[in-house]
C-alpha positions as CSV (number, residue, x, y, z in Angstrom):
1,M,-13.6,-6.7,-8.5
2,N,-12.9,-5.4,-12.0
3,L,-13.9,-1.8,-13.0
4,P,-12.6,0.8,-15.4
5,S,-9.3,2.3,-14.3
6,E,-10.9,5.7,-13.8
7,Q,-12.4,4.3,-10.6
8,H,-9.0,4.9,-9.0
9,N,-9.3,8.7,-9.5
10,I,-12.9,8.8,-8.5
11,E,-11.9,7.3,-5.1
12,I,-9.0,9.7,-4.7
13,H,-11.3,12.7,-4.9
14,Q,-13.9,11.1,-2.7
15,N,-11.2,10.3,-0.1
16,R,-10.0,13.9,0.0
17,I,-13.5,15.0,1.2
18,S,-13.5,12.5,4.0
19,W,-9.9,13.3,4.9
20,E,-10.7,16.9,5.6
21,K,-13.5,15.9,7.9
22,K,-11.6,13.4,10.0
23,P,-8.7,14.6,12.1
24,S,-8.2,11.1,13.7
25,L,-8.0,9.5,10.3
26,Q,-5.3,12.0,9.4
27,K,-3.4,11.1,12.6
28,A,-3.7,7.3,12.0
29,Y,-2.3,7.7,8.5
30,E,0.5,9.9,9.7
31,H,1.5,7.0,12.0
32,F,1.5,4.7,9.0
33,Y,3.6,7.1,7.0
34,S,6.1,7.5,9.8
35,L,6.6,3.7,9.8
36,I,7.1,3.7,6.1
37,A,9.6,6.6,6.3
38,A,11.6,4.6,8.9
39,Q,12.1,1.8,6.3
40,V,13.6,4.1,3.7
41,D,17.3,3.7,3.1
42,H,18.7,7.2,2.7
43,Q,22.2,5.9,2.1
44,L,21.3,4.6,-1.3
45,Q,21.8,6.9,-4.3
46,G,18.8,7.4,-6.5
47,V,15.2,8.8,-6.6
48,K,12.8,8.1,-3.8
49,L,9.5,7.3,-5.6
50,E,6.0,6.6,-4.5
51,V,3.6,5.1,-7.0
52,G,-0.1,5.3,-6.4
53,S,0.3,8.4,-4.2
54,G,-3.4,9.3,-4.0
55,M,-3.5,12.5,-2.1
56,G,0.3,12.9,-1.9
57,N,0.6,12.8,1.9
58,I,3.9,11.1,2.0
59,K,5.8,14.3,1.3
60,K,5.2,15.4,4.9
61,F,7.4,12.5,6.0
62,I,9.7,12.1,3.0
63,P,10.0,15.6,1.5
64,D,12.2,14.5,-1.4
65,C,9.9,11.7,-2.4
66,V,8.5,11.9,-6.0
67,T,4.8,11.4,-5.9
68,S,2.9,9.8,-8.8
69,D,-0.4,8.1,-9.8
70,L,-2.3,6.9,-12.8
71,F,-4.1,10.2,-13.3
72,P,-2.8,13.8,-13.2
73,N,-3.7,15.8,-10.1
74,S,-2.3,19.2,-9.1
75,W,-0.8,17.9,-5.9
76,L,1.2,15.1,-7.6
77,D,4.6,15.3,-9.3
78,R,4.0,12.8,-12.1
79,V,1.7,10.4,-13.9
80,E,3.0,6.9,-13.7
81,S,1.9,3.3,-13.8
82,V,3.8,0.6,-11.8
83,Y,3.5,-1.6,-14.9
84,G,5.5,0.8,-17.1
85,L,7.5,3.5,-15.3
86,S,9.3,6.3,-17.1
87,F,12.4,6.1,-14.9
88,P,15.7,4.8,-16.3
89,D,17.2,1.5,-15.3
90,S,18.8,1.4,-11.8
91,S,17.7,5.0,-11.1
92,V,15.4,4.6,-8.1
93,S,16.6,3.8,-4.5
94,N,13.3,3.4,-2.7
95,L,9.9,2.5,-4.2
96,V,6.9,2.9,-1.9
97,L,3.4,1.4,-2.6
98,F,0.8,2.3,0.0
99,D,-2.5,0.5,-0.5
100,V,-1.4,-0.2,-4.1
101,W,-0.3,-3.8,-4.1
102,H,-3.8,-5.3,-3.6
103,H,-4.9,-3.4,-6.7
104,L,-2.3,-5.1,-8.9
105,E,-3.8,-7.8,-11.0
106,H,-0.4,-8.5,-12.6
107,P,2.1,-8.7,-9.7
108,A,4.8,-10.3,-11.9
109,N,4.8,-7.3,-14.2
110,A,5.0,-4.9,-11.3
111,L,7.9,-6.7,-9.6
112,A,9.8,-7.0,-12.9
113,E,9.4,-3.2,-13.5
114,A,10.5,-2.5,-9.9
115,R,13.6,-4.7,-10.4
116,R,14.4,-2.9,-13.6
117,M,14.2,0.6,-12.0
118,L,15.7,0.0,-8.6
119,V,19.4,0.3,-7.9
120,P,21.2,-2.8,-6.6
121,G,20.1,-3.2,-3.0
122,G,17.1,-0.8,-3.7
123,K,14.1,-1.2,-1.5
124,L,10.4,-1.9,-2.3
125,I,8.2,-0.9,0.6
126,L,4.6,-1.9,0.8
127,M,1.9,-1.0,3.3
128,E,-1.2,-3.2,2.9
129,P,-4.2,-4.5,4.8
130,A,-3.3,-7.2,7.4
131,M,-5.2,-10.5,7.2
132,S,-5.2,-11.2,11.0
133,L,-8.2,-13.0,12.4
134,L,-10.0,-9.7,13.1
135,G,-8.6,-8.1,10.0
136,R,-10.3,-10.6,7.7
137,M,-13.6,-9.8,9.4
138,V,-13.2,-6.0,9.4
139,Y,-12.0,-5.8,5.8
140,G,-14.4,-8.4,4.6
141,R,-17.5,-6.8,6.2
142,C,-16.7,-3.1,6.3
143,H,-14.8,-2.5,3.1
144,H,-16.2,-2.3,-0.4
145,E,-13.2,-4.1,-1.9
146,P,-13.2,-7.9,-1.7
147,V,-10.7,-9.7,0.7
148,G,-10.1,-12.0,-2.3
149,F,-8.7,-15.2,-0.8
150,D,-10.4,-17.0,-3.6
151,T,-9.1,-14.6,-6.3
152,P,-6.6,-16.4,-8.6
153,L,-3.1,-14.9,-8.4
154,S,-0.6,-15.5,-11.2
155,A,3.2,-15.5,-11.3
156,E,3.1,-15.2,-15.1
157,M,3.9,-12.0,-17.0
158,A,0.7,-10.5,-18.5
159,D,0.3,-8.9,-21.9
160,M,0.0,-5.2,-21.0
161,T,-1.0,-4.1,-24.5
162,R,-4.5,-5.5,-23.9
163,P,-7.1,-2.7,-23.5
164,D,-8.2,-3.9,-20.1
165,S,-4.7,-4.5,-18.7
166,N,-4.8,-1.5,-16.4
167,R,-8.4,-2.0,-15.2
168,Y,-9.5,-1.4,-11.6
169,F,-8.7,-4.6,-9.6
170,A,-8.9,-5.4,-5.9
171,A,-8.0,-8.3,-3.7
172,Q,-7.1,-7.1,-0.2
173,S,-5.4,-10.3,0.8
174,S,-2.9,-10.3,-2.1
175,A,0.1,-9.1,-0.1
176,H,-0.6,-11.5,2.7
177,R,-0.9,-14.4,0.3
178,I,2.2,-13.6,-1.7
179,F,4.7,-12.2,0.9
180,K,3.5,-13.8,4.1
181,N,2.1,-17.2,2.9
182,R,4.5,-17.4,-0.1
183,E,1.7,-18.8,-2.3
184,L,3.8,-17.9,-5.4
185,P,7.4,-18.3,-4.4
186,S,8.8,-17.9,-7.9
187,L,7.5,-14.2,-7.8
188,L,10.1,-13.4,-5.1
189,E,13.1,-14.9,-6.7
190,G,15.9,-12.3,-6.8
191,W,14.4,-10.4,-3.8
192,K,15.4,-10.5,-0.1
193,M,12.8,-10.0,2.6
194,E,14.2,-7.3,4.9
195,S,11.3,-6.9,7.3
196,M,7.6,-7.8,7.7
197,Q,5.7,-6.0,10.4
198,L,2.1,-6.6,11.6
199,I,0.6,-3.3,12.9
200,T,-2.4,-3.3,15.3
201,S,-4.5,-0.1,14.8
202,F,-7.9,0.1,16.3
203,A,-7.2,3.8,16.2
204,Y,-7.4,3.5,12.4
205,W,-10.3,1.1,12.2
206,G,-12.3,3.2,14.7
207,T,-12.1,6.2,12.3
208,G,-14.3,4.3,9.9
209,G,-11.6,4.9,7.2
210,F,-12.6,7.0,4.3
211,S,-16.1,5.7,3.8
212,G,-17.5,4.5,7.1
213,P,-18.7,6.3,10.2
214,Q,-16.2,7.2,12.9
215,L,-16.7,5.1,16.1
216,Y,-15.1,7.3,18.7
217,P,-14.7,11.1,19.2
218,D,-11.5,12.7,18.1
219,Q,-10.6,13.4,21.8
220,L,-10.3,9.6,22.4
221,Y,-7.7,9.0,19.7
222,P,-4.9,8.7,22.4
223,V,-7.0,6.1,24.2
224,A,-7.4,4.1,21.0
225,C,-3.6,4.2,20.5
226,G,-3.1,3.0,24.1
227,L,-5.4,0.0,23.3
228,D,-3.3,-0.7,20.3
229,K,-0.1,-1.0,22.4
230,I,-1.8,-3.7,24.5
231,L,-3.5,-5.6,21.7
232,G,-0.4,-5.3,19.5
233,L,1.0,-8.1,21.6
234,F,-1.2,-10.4,19.7
235,P,-0.7,-9.4,16.0
236,S,-2.0,-12.6,14.5
237,L,-5.4,-11.8,16.1
238,F,-5.7,-8.0,15.9
239,S,-3.3,-6.5,13.3
240,A,-4.8,-4.0,10.9
241,R,-1.8,-3.3,8.6
242,L,1.1,-5.3,7.0
243,L,4.3,-3.4,6.4
244,I,6.7,-5.2,4.1
245,S,10.2,-4.2,2.9
246,I,12.1,-6.2,0.3
247,T,15.4,-5.5,-1.4
248,K,16.6,-6.2,-4.9
249,Q,19.4,-8.8,-5.0
C-alpha cells in the first residue's frame, strides 16, 4: 500500500473520533501502553522519545516522554520523522514506536537513525501487530492495511531525497518478519534483542479497533480480559500484539 504521506494525518484525526466513542478501546490501549512503559529503562540518561505518537496517549504512562509525528497537532510536542530526527547524537535513552514500524518502507534508514540518536545501551521499543495464526486472519480480513508477507523488504539504505521517500506505506507483518523470523539478519547487526512478547488481546480485537464495529458491550470488557488470560497460554495461535525491545550495542 503506497499513498501520499498526508494519509497518516487523515487517519489520526479519524481515529480521534472513534477513540472518544469507545471506552473499551481506550482501556485496551491503556493496557498496551502500560506494557510499553514497563520496558522503558529509566536509569539511562537522555530524552525519552516517541515517534509516530498519533493522539499522544503515551504521556499518561510516561509523562516525561516527548511526543512527535510527521504532522503538527496541538497535542504533540514536535514534528519529527524517524528517517531524519532533529535530536543530537547519543541524546535519546528510549525510543518508542507504537504501530509505526509496519509503516516504514525503509527499515535500514530508520534503524541507522535510531542508532545515531540513542545513547550506548539505549532502547528501541516497538509495539506491532502479531502474526499468530489467528492474527494473520484478523489483520488480513478486518484491517484496511495489507498483512504484506509478500511485500519486498530491503536491508539497503534508501535515498531519502526522493520526493516519494516518505510516502504512506503499510505491511503489517514487517516486524514479525524482521525481528521474529530474522528475514534480514544484517539489519539487526549492532543490536541486542532484550525481549519479545506475544500479547493475546481479544479485548482489543473485540472493540473493532478504530474503524470496525464493537463486538461486545463495554460492561463485558473484564470478561474479555479473562478470556485473554486463558488463551494467552497459546500465543502462537491467538496473540494480537508483538512487543519488542532491542538495545544499541
